[in-house]
C-alpha positions in Angstrom: -14.1 78.5 -54.1 -13.5 77.1 -51.2 -12.1 78.6 -48.3 -8.2 78.7 -47.4 -6.8 76.3 -45.1 -6.1 78.1 -41.6 -2.1 77.3 -40.6 -2.9 77.7 -37.4 -5.7 74.9 -36.4 -7.4 74.9 -33.3 -6.6 72.2 -30.8 -8.9 70.0 -30.9 -10.2 67.7 -27.6 -7.8 64.2 -27.4 -9.8 61.1 -29.3 -11.2 59.3 -25.6 -9.7 55.8 -25.6 -11.2 52.7 -24.5 -10.5 52.3 -21.0 -9.0 49.4 -19.4 -10.6 46.4 -18.1 -9.2 46.3 -14.5 -9.5 43.4 -12.2 -12.7 42.9 -10.6 -12.7 42.0 -6.7 -16.1 40.5 -7.4 -15.4 37.0 -6.2 -16.8 34.4 -8.0 -19.0 32.9 -6.3 -20.6 36.6 -6.3 -21.4 35.7 -9.6 -21.5 32.0 -9.7 -25.6 30.3 -9.3 -25.2 28.7 -5.9 -25.3 25.4 -6.1 -27.8 22.9 -3.5 -26.0 20.0 -2.7 -28.8 17.3 -0.7 -26.6 14.7 -1.8 -23.2 15.5 0.3 -26.2 17.4 3.7 -27.5 13.7 3.9 -24.3 12.2 4.1 -22.6 14.7 6.5 -25.5 14.6 8.8 -25.1 10.8 9.0 -21.7 11.0 9.6 -22.9 13.6 12.9 -25.4 11.0 14.0 -22.9 8.6 14.0 -20.7 10.0 15.7 -22.5 11.6 18.2 -24.2 7.7 19.0 -20.4 6.8 19.1 -19.8 9.1 21.3 -23.2 9.0 23.8 -22.5 5.6 24.4 -19.0 5.7 25.5 -20.7 8.1 28.1 -23.6 5.7 29.0 -21.4 2.8 29.2 -18.5 4.7 31.4 -17.5 7.5 33.0 -18.3 10.7 31.6 -15.4 12.2 33.4 -13.0 9.4 31.9 -14.7 9.4 28.5 -14.5 13.1 28.1 -10.9 12.2 28.4 -10.0 10.5 25.2 -8.2 11.4 21.9 -10.9 9.9 20.1 -14.0 11.1 22.0 -12.8 14.6 21.8 -11.8 14.9 17.7 -15.5 12.8 17.6 -18.2 15.5 18.4 -15.7 17.9 16.5 -16.9 15.5 13.6 -19.8 15.5 14.8 -20.2 19.6 14.9 -18.5 20.5 12.1 -20.1 17.9 9.7 -23.5 19.7 10.9 -23.2 22.6 10.2 -20.9 21.5 6.8 -24.8 19.6 6.2 -26.8 22.5 6.5 -24.5 24.7 4.5 -24.0 22.6 1.6 -28.6 22.3 2.2 -28.6 26.0 1.9 -25.8 26.2 -0.8 -24.8 28.3 1.8 -20.3 29.1 0.9 -18.8 26.1 2.6 -16.3 25.8 5.4 -13.5 26.8 5.8 -10.2 24.8 5.0 -8.6 25.0 7.7 -11.6 23.9 10.3 -12.1 20.9 7.7 -8.8 19.6 7.2 -7.6 19.9 10.5 -10.8 17.6 12.1 -9.9 15.6 9.7 -6.5 15.0 10.7 -7.9 14.9 14.3 -10.4 11.9 12.9 -7.5 10.1 10.8 -5.0 10.7 13.8 -7.5 8.6 16.2 -8.0 6.1 14.2 -4.6 5.3 13.2 -3.4 5.6 17.4 -5.7 2.6 18.1 -5.6 0.0 14.8 -1.4 0.5 15.2 -0.5 1.2 18.4 -3.1 0.4 20.7 -5.7 -2.8 19.2 -1.6 -4.4 17.8 -0.5 -7.4 19.8 3.4 -6.5 17.5 2.9 -2.8 19.9 4.7 -2.2 22.7 2.3 0.1 24.0 -0.9 -2.7 22.7 -3.6 -2.7 25.6 -4.4 -6.4 27.1 -8.0 -7.6 28.7 -11.0 -6.6 27.8 -10.0 -2.9 27.1 -8.1 -4.6 23.5 -11.2 -7.1 22.0 -14.3 -4.5 24.0 -17.1 -6.8 23.8 -21.4 -5.8 22.9 -22.4 -1.9 22.9 -18.5 -1.6 23.3 -17.3 -2.8 20.5 -20.1 -1.1 19.2 -18.9 2.4 19.8 -15.4 1.1 19.8 -15.9 0.2 16.1 -18.3 4.0 15.7 -15.7 5.6 17.1 -12.5 4.5 15.6 -12.8 3.1 12.1 -16.6 3.9 11.1 -16.0 8.3 12.0 -12.3 8.5 10.4 -13.6 6.1 6.8 -16.7 7.9 6.4 -14.8 11.5 7.2 -11.5 10.6 4.4 -14.4 9.7 2.3 -16.5 12.4 2.6 -13.1 14.4 1.9 -12.2 12.8 -1.1 -15.4 12.5 -2.5 -17.8 15.6 -1.9 -15.2 18.7 -1.1 -13.1 20.8 -3.9 -9.4 19.9 -3.8 -7.1 22.3 -3.0 -8.2 23.9 -0.2 -5.6 22.7 2.6 -2.6 24.6 2.6 0.6 24.1 3.8 1.1 27.2 6.5 -1.9 25.3 8.1 0.5 22.4 9.5 1.9 23.7 12.4 -1.1 25.4 13.8 -3.4 22.3 13.2 -0.6 20.6 15.3 -1.6 22.9 18.9 -4.5 20.7 19.9 -2.7 17.6 19.5 -0.1 19.8 21.9 -3.0 20.9 24.0 -3.8 17.1 24.1 -0.3 16.0 25.3 -1.3 19.0 28.3 -4.0 18.1 29.4 -2.9 14.3 30.0 0.0 14.9 31.6 -1.9 17.2 34.1 -4.9 15.1 34.5 -1.9 12.7 35.7 -0.6 14.7 38.7 -3.9 15.8 39.8 -4.9 12.2 40.3 -3.4 9.9 43.1 -1.0 7.8 41.9 -2.5 4.0 41.6 -5.9 5.8 40.3 -7.8 3.7 37.7 -7.3 4.8 33.8 -4.6 7.7 35.9 -3.6 7.9 32.0 -5.6 7.3 29.9 -2.7 6.4 26.8 0.1 4.0 27.8 2.5 5.6 25.9 1.6 8.9 27.8 1.6 6.3 31.1 4.2 9.4 33.7 4.2 6.4 36.1 5.5 3.7 34.9 8.0 5.4 32.0 9.0 8.6 32.7 9.0 11.6 32.0 11.4 11.4 29.8 10.8 8.5 28.0 6.6 9.9 27.5 8.0 12.8 26.6 10.8 11.0 23.8 7.3 8.7 23.1 4.9 12.6 22.2 7.8 14.1 20.5 8.2 11.2 18.3 4.2 11.4 18.0 4.2 14.9 17.1 6.2 14.5 14.1 4.3 11.8 12.6 1.6 13.8 13.1 3.0 16.5 11.3 4.2 14.4 8.8 0.7 12.9 8.2 -0.7 16.6 7.9 1.9 17.6 4.9 0.8 14.3 3.7 -2.9 15.8 3.8 -2.0 18.6 2.1 -0.3 17.2 -0.6 -3.1 15.1 -1.6 -6.0 17.0 -1.2 -3.2 19.3 -4.3 -2.8 16.4 -6.2 -6.0 14.5 -6.0 -9.2 15.0 -8.9 -11.5 17.3 -8.4 -15.3 15.0 -8.5 -17.3 17.8 -7.8 -17.6 20.2 -10.9 -20.2 22.9 -11.7 -20.5 25.0 -14.1 -22.4 27.3 -13.4 -24.2 30.4 -15.1 -22.5 33.5 -14.5 -23.8 36.8 -15.8 -21.2 38.0 -17.9 -21.1 36.6 -21.7 -17.8 34.6 -22.7 
C-alpha cells in the first residue's frame, strides 16, 4: 500500500540554468598563435637601409643645415625609424605598429614623391626646378632617386603586400596633416630668419615668400593641404577595399 501524496509539497530549489556565455574581453591576438614573418622583416629592413643610405648621401654631399630642412629627407628619416621597428616586430612575432603610425609614414613619403615628380621636376609645372637642382648627376642623382622614387615605391608595396587591410581610419586623416602644417610653419620661419638673398632661403619654389609674397604662398599651401587631405582619404578608402594578402590560419585554444 502506497503512502498518500501530501497536498502541500515543500518548496523545491530552482533548477539551475546553463549560464549564458558573455563576450570575452580577451583579444583574438591572445589566443591566436603568433606568427613570425622573416620575409617581411627582411624587406622592411631593406627599406630602412635604403632610406638611411639616401639621407646619408644627401648629408655628405650638401650642407646638413639645409638638407635636413627638406620634407623628403625628414619623411625618409621617419620611414627608416618606422620600418626598423616594424621589421623587429615582424621578426619577433610581436603586435604590429599602430595603423595610424604606418598610415602617416606612408602618406608623407608619397607626398614627397608626388611633389617632386609632379611639381619640381615636371617641365609643365609652374614650380619646376632648373639647372642642377632639376637634373642632378652622380651620387647626388642616386640620393635623389632613392629618396623620391625607390623608398616611396617600396613603402607602398609593403603596405599593399605585407600589411593587414582595414587598419587605417578616416579619423586619422586630419591628424596626419598636422606634420605638413608644422612643416609649413617651419619653412616660413626659417625663411624669415635667413637674410634676404641667402641661397636656399626657401627650399621649395611654391613656398618662396620673397618672390611671391605671403598671399600667394598661403594660397599654394591651402591647395596643397586640400590635395594632401584628399590623398589621405584615398589611402583610407583603398586600405578598406583591398584584399588581405596575409591570411594566417592560426590555431586557437578553442574548438569550433
